[in-house]
TORZA-786477 format. One record per atom (N, C-alpha, C, O, CB): x, y, z. Coordinates in steps of 0.02 Angstrom, whole numbers, plus 32768, in hexadecimal, padded with zeros to 4 digits. Glycine has a CB too. Layout:
! residues N
XYZ;...
This chain:
! residues 105
CADE5A7C4B4A;CB055A814B86;CAEA5AB84BB3;CAF05AB34BF0;CB4D5A8D4B75;CACE5AEC4B98;CAB45B234BC0;CA7E5B0B4BF1;CA7D5B214C2B;CA975B594B93;CA525ADF4BDB;CA1E5AC74C08;CA3C5A9E4C41;CA235AA04C79;C9EA5A9C4BE1;CA715A794C33;CA925A534C68;CAB25A834C9B;CAAB5A7A4CD7;CAC85A234C4A;CAD55AB54C82;CAF55AE54CAF;CAC15B0B4CD9;CACC5B184D14;CB205B174C88;CA8A5B1D4CB9;CA545B3F4CDF;CA375B114D14;CA285B274D4C;CA1D5B584CAF;CA305AD14D03;CA165AA14D34;CA475A994D6E;CA325A944DA7;CA095A5D4D13;CA875A994D5F;CABA5A904D93;CAC35ACF4DBE;CAE15ACB4DF3;CAFC5A7E4D73;CAAA5B074DA7;CAB35B464DCB;CA8E5B484E0E;CAA15B6E4E3A;CA9D5B804DA1;CA5B5B204E16;CA335B214E53;CA4D5AEF4E86;CA565AB44E76;C9E95B124E43;CA5A5B054EC4;CA755AD84EF7;CA465A9D4F07;CA5E5A664F16;CA835AFF4F36;CA055AA84F05;C9D75A704F13;C9DC5A3B4EDE;C9DA59FF4EED;C98F5A8A4F18;C9E35A504E9F;C9EA5A1F4E69;CA2C59FA4E6E;CA2F59BE4E60;C9E45A424E24;CA615A1C4E83;CAA159FA4E8D;CA9B59C74EC6;CAB959914EC2;CADA5A2C4E9D;CA7559D74EF9;CA6959A84F30;CA44596B4F16;CA5559324F28;CA4259C94F69;CA1159764EED;C9EC593E4ED0;CA1B59114EA8;CA1958D44EAE;C9B259584EA2;CA46592F4E7F;CA7559074E58;CAA658E14E85;CAB758A84E76;CA9C59354E27;CABB59004EBA;CAE958DF4EE9;CAC758A14F08;CAE6586C4F0F;CB0059104F21;CA8858A84F1A;CA63586F4F36;CA5B58384F01;CA6657FE4F0E;CA1D58864F50;CA47584D4EC5;CA3B581C4E8F;CA7B57FC4E77;CA7A57C64E59;CA17583D4E55;CAB3581D4E83;CAF457FF4E71;CAFE57BE4E98;CB1C578E4E7F;CB2E58304E7F;CAE557BD4ED6;CAEF57834F01;CAB8574E4EFA;CAC557134F00;CAF257994F48;CA7B57644EEC;CA4357354EE6;CA0757574EC7;C9FF57944ECC;CA3157174F2C;C9DD572F4EA8;C99D57494E8E;C970575B4EC8;C97857414EFF;C97B57144E5F;C94057874EBC;C914579D4EF1;C8D257B64ED5;C8CD57C84E9B;C93657D64F1B;C8A057B44F00;C85F57D14EED;C860581C4EFC;C88D58354F1E;C82557AD4F14;C82E583F4EE2;C82958874EF0;C82058934F3A;C83A58C34F56;C7EE58A64EC8;C7FB58674F5B;C7F1586D4FA3;C83258664FCA;C83E588C4FF9;C7BF583A4FBB;C85B58364FB7;C89B582D4FD8;C8C8586A4FCE;C8EB58804FFB;C8BE57EE4FBE;C8C658854F91;C8EE58C04F83;C8D358FC4FAA;C8FB59244FC4;C8ED58D04F37;C89259024FB0;C874593A4FD5;C8885936501F;C892596A503F;C82759394FCF;C88D58F9503A;C8A258F15080;C8E9590A508B;C8FB591E50C2;C89C58A95095;C91259085056;C959591A505C;C9655965504F;C99C597E505A;C98358F2502C;C93159885038;C93959CF5026;C90D59FB5052;C8D859E55069;C92859DA4FDC;C9225A38505E;C8FA5A665087;C8C45A8B505F;C8B65AC6506C;C9275A9850A9;C8A75A69502E;C8725A895005;C8375A5A5001;C83D5A1D500C;C88D5A9A4FBE;C7FD5A754FF0;C7C05A4E4FEB;C7C25A204FAE;C7E75A2D4F7F;C7825A7C4FE8;C79A59EC4FB0;C79A59BB4F7A;C78B59D94F35;C7A959C44F04;C76759854F8A;C75D5A0A4F2F;C7525A284EED;C7925A484ED1;C79F5A464E95;C71B5A5C4EF0;C7BA5A654EFE;C7FA5A824EE8;C82A5A4D4ED0;C84E5A574E9F;C81A5AAA4F21;C82B5A144EF2;C85659DC4EDE;C83F59C44E99;C86959B54E6E;C85359A24F12;C7FE59C04E8E;C7E559AA4E4D;C7FA59D94E16;C80B59C34DDF;C79859A54E4F;C7F95A1A4E24;C8105A4B4DF1;C85A5A424DE3;C86F5A444DA9;C8025A934E09;C8825A374E17;C8CA5A2C4E0D;C8D559EC4DE4;C90059EB4DB8;C8EE5A274E50;C8AF59B84DF2;C8B7597A4DCC;C8A459834D83;C8C359664D57;C88B59434DEB;C87159AC4D76;C85E59B94D31;C89859DC4D0C;C8A859CA4CD4;C81E59E54D2E;C8B65A0E4D2C;C8EF5A324D0D;C9275A014CFF;C9455A024CC9;C9085A6C4D3B;C93659D54D2F;C96C59A54D26;C95C59724CEF;C989595F4CC9;C97A597F4D69;C91D595D4CEA;C90959304CB4;C91159524C70;C92C59364C41;C8C059184CBD;C8F959904C6C;C8FC59B54C2C;C94459C24C17;C95259C74BDB;C8D659F64C32;C97159C84C47;C9B859D34C38;C9DC59924C27;CA1659924C14;C9DB59F64C73;C9B959594C2F;C9D759184C1F;CA0358FD4C57;CA2D58D24C4A;C9FF591E4BE1;C9F959154C94;CA2358FF4CCC;CA0258C94CF7;CA2458A84D1F;CA34593B4CF7;C9C158C04CF0;C99B58914D1A;C96C586A4CEE;C94D58854CC0;C97458B74D52;C96658294CFD;C93457FE4CDE;C8FF57EE4D12;C90C57F04D4E;C95557BC4CC2;C8C457DE4CFA;C88E57C94D28;C86E578B4D0B;C86457844CCF;C85958034D31;C85E575C4D38;C83A57204D24;C80057154D55;C80457274D90;C86956E14D22;C7CC56F84D3C;C79056EC4D64;C79356A64D80;C79E56764D5C;C74F56F64D39;C78956A04DC1;C782565F4DE3;C74156624E0B;C73E56814E41;C7C0564F4E11;C70E56424DF2;C6CB56454E10;C6B6568E4E15;C6B156B04DE2;C6CA56224E57;C6AA56A64E52;C69456EC4E5A;C6CE571C4E66;C6C457584E6F;C66456F04E94;C70B57014E68;C746572B4E78;C76E573B4E3A;C77357134E0B;C77257084EAB;C78B57774E3A;C7BB578A4E07;C80057884E27;C80C57A64E5B;C7AB57D24DE9;C82C57644E07;C870575B4E21;C89F57844DF4;C8A0577B4DB7;C88457104E22;C8C557B14E13;C8F357DC4DEF;C93A57C14DF6;C94E57A94E2B;C8EF58244E0A;C95F57C74DC0;C9A557B14DC1;C9CF57E24D98;C9B658054D6C;C9AC57684DA5;CA0F57E34DA8;CA3E58104D86;CA4C57F74D40;CA5357BB4D34;CA8058154DAE;CA5258254D11;CA6758174CCC;CAAC58374CC3;CAAF58704CAD;CA3358314C96;CAE258154CD4;CB2458334CCF;CB3658494C88;CB6158754C7F;CB5858034CE9;CB17582B4C56;CB24583E4C11;CB1458884C05;CB3158A84BD9;CAFC58134BE0;CAE658A24C2D;CAD358E84C26;CB0B59184C38;CB0959534C26;CA9758F74C52;CB3D58FF4C5C;CB75592A4C70;CBB059254C42;CBE259494C4B;CB8A59174CB6;CBAE58FA4C10;CBE658EF4BE3;CBFC59304BC0;CC37593F4BBD;CBD558BA4BAF;CBCC59554BA5;CBDD59924B80;CBFF59C54BAE;CC2F59E64B99;CB9E59B14B60;CBE759CC4BEB;CC0659FA4C1A;CC4C59E24C2C;CC7B5A0A4C31;CBDA5A014C5B;CC5359A14C36;CC9459844C46;CCC659914C0D;CD0059A34C1A;CC8E59394C52;CCB059894BD0;CCDC59964B96;CCEF59DF4B93;CD2959F04B84;CCBA59804B54;CCC05A0C4BA1;CCCE5A534BA0;CD005A654BD6;CD2C5A8F4BCC;CC8C5A7C4BA9;CCFA5A464C10;CD275A544C48;CD6D5A374C3F;CD9C5A4D4C60;CD0A5A3A4C88;CD745A074C12;CDB559E64C09;CDEC5A174BF9;CE245A104C13;CDB059B24BD2;CDE05A484BCF;CE135A7A4BBE;CE295AA14BFC;CE635AB14C03;CDF95AAA4B88;CDF95AB04C27;CE095AD54C64;CE2F5AA94C96;CE5D5AC04CB7;CDC95AF04C84;CE1C5A694C99;CE415A3B4CC5;CE895A364CAD;CEB75A374CD6;CE2059F54CC5;CE935A304C6B;CED75A2C4C50;CEFF5A6B4C60;CF3A5A674C72;CED55A204C05;CEDF5AA54C59;CF005AE44C69;CF165AE64CB2;CF505AF74CC0;CED25B204C5A;CEE95AD44CDF;CEFA5AD64D26;CF2E5AA14D38;CF595AAC4D62;CEBC5ACC4D51;CF295A674D18;CF5B5A334D26;CFA05A4B4D11;CFD15A404D35;CF4959F14D02;CFA45A6B4CD7;CFE45A864CC0;CFFE5ABA4CF1;D03A5ABA4D01;CFDC5AA64C7A;CFD35AE64D09;CFE95B194D39;CFFD5AFA4D7C;D02E5B114D9A;CFB05B4C4D44;CFDA5AC94D92;CFEC5AA84DD1;D02E5A824DCA;D0565A814DF8;CFB45A784DE7;D0395A634D90;D0795A424D84;D0B25A744D85;D0E75A664DA1;D0785A1C4D40;D0A75AAE4D66;D0DB5AE34D66;D0E85AFC4DAD;D1215B084DBF;D0C55B1D4D39;D0B35B034DD4;D0BC5B194E1A;D0E35AE54E41;D1105AF64E68;D0775B244E3B;D0D35AA64E37;D0F75A704E59;D1425A724E47;D16D5A694E72;D0D85A2B4E46;D1515A7D4E07;D1965A824DF1;D1BA5ABC4E12;D1F25AB44E2A;D1995A8A4DA4;D1995AF54E16;D1B75B304E36;D1C35B244E80;D1F65B394E9B;D18B5B6E4E2C;D1945B044EA1;D19C5AF54EE8;D1D85AC64EF2;D2005ACF4F1F;D15C5AD74F06;D1DC5A934EC7;D2145A644ECC;D2565A874EC0;D2875A794EE2;D20C5A2A4E9A;D2585AB44E90;D2965ADB4E83;D2A85B064EC0;D2E35B0C4ED2;D28D5B094E44;D2765B244EDE;D2825B4F4F19;D29D5B274F53;D2C95B3F4F77;D2415B724F2E;D2845AEA4F5D;D29D5AC04F93;D2E55AAA4F87;D30C5AA64FB6;D2705A824F9B;D2F65A9D4F47;D33B5A8A4F37;D36A5AC54F42;D3A35ABC4F58;D3405A724EEE;D3535B014F34;D37C5B3D4F3B;D3895B504F83;D3BB5B714F92;D35C5B764F18;D35E5B3C4FB1;D3665B4E4FF7;D3885B16501F;D3975B20505A;D3235B5D5017;D3965ADE5000;D3B55AA65024;D3FF5AB1502E;D4205A86504B;D3AA5A664FFF;
């Protein structure tokens, strides 16, 4: 999970994942969407591949990158406890607000 979190720490890599969430893309297409040179995009793609977040397939002379959502499962499971904690707190806040509105009516 550490490699996934480290990969997600970079805003350019998060942008790449956001693009790949919607559609597969070549490194050139990704480079056009980012304010960095193509070699930098290639380095980011390597980090994302090594973290298990991106797959690559060869089509003739092009490499097509796509999102591997399975790579985020472990992070999602880790975050579940925190989501539950915040949901409980938000539910309690909602209850208190509702009580306050009843008391002022």
